[in-house]
N, C-alpha and C positions, 0 to 999 in steps of 0.2 A: 297628733298633737305636736310632736317634735317638728314636723315639716312646716307647721304654721308659725312656729316660734321665730322671732327675728333676732338675728345675731347683732349685738351692739358693738360697733367699731369705735375705738377711742384713738383719736389722732393727737399727737403731741406737737407743741410749738415751744421752742426754747428761746428765751431772751437773756441778755445780760443787763445789769442795772443801768449801764450807760449806752444802751442801744440807740443808734443814730436814726434820724427821721426816715431816710431812704430804706434802711433795713427794716424798720418798723412797718412801713407801708407795703413792702414786699411780703412780709410774713402775714400782714393783715389780709392780703388778697388770698393767700393760701388758706387761712383760717375761714374766710368767707366761703370759699369753695367747699371746704370740709363740712361746714354746717349746712350748706345747701344740699350736699349729697346725703345728708342724714346721719353723719357720724358725730359722736360727742367730741368735744375739744378739751384737751388738758393743756392749758398754757402755764408755763412756769418760768420764773426768773431764777437763774442759778448764780449764786454769789461765790466767787473764788477769792481766797485769801482775805485781804483787808476790804474788799468791796462790800462786805457785810455791813459796813458803816452806812451804806446807801439803801437801807431798808425802805425808806420813804419813797425813793425814786422807783424802786421795784413795784411797790404797791400802786403808785400813781400810774405806772406803765400798764399794769394789769387792769386797773379800773378804766383807763382810757380805751384799752382793747375791748372791754365789755361794753362801753358806751358806743364805740364805733360799730360793733356787731349787734347792736340792739334790735335791728329789724329782722335779722335772720336767726338769732339765738337768744336764749335766756340763761342767766347765771344760776348754776346749781349750787355752787359753793364759792363764797367770796374769798379773796386772797388770804391765804393762811401760811404762816412761816413754819416750816418743818425742817429743822437743821439748817442746811445751807440753801434750801429751796423754798421759794414762795410759790405755792400752786393755787390755781383757780380752775374750776370746771364749768364748762358751758354745754348746754344741750340745744339741739335745733328746735325751733318753734314748730309745733305740729300744725300742718296745713289741713284744714277741714275738707273732707271729700263731700261732693254733692251727689 
């Protein structure tokens, strides 16, 4: 029974609230690969110091990521603020075997 159990791998991707477009697309490619490989994805925006003022920017960034990864993954948990981190979980879409 233990040998048939699959180990769930969780990969993390970290953003800042003011992440630039090039950095975003670079991390998007990594996230896409993680979900295709079957790993769960934990994307989070880390707020340092006074950047906590940009909560909306962080949420928009995570929702944009979810929208861009729609074809390979589904959102398990919507963006949620916990202290100085706003986290979102995504799981790979299950491919049906024939």
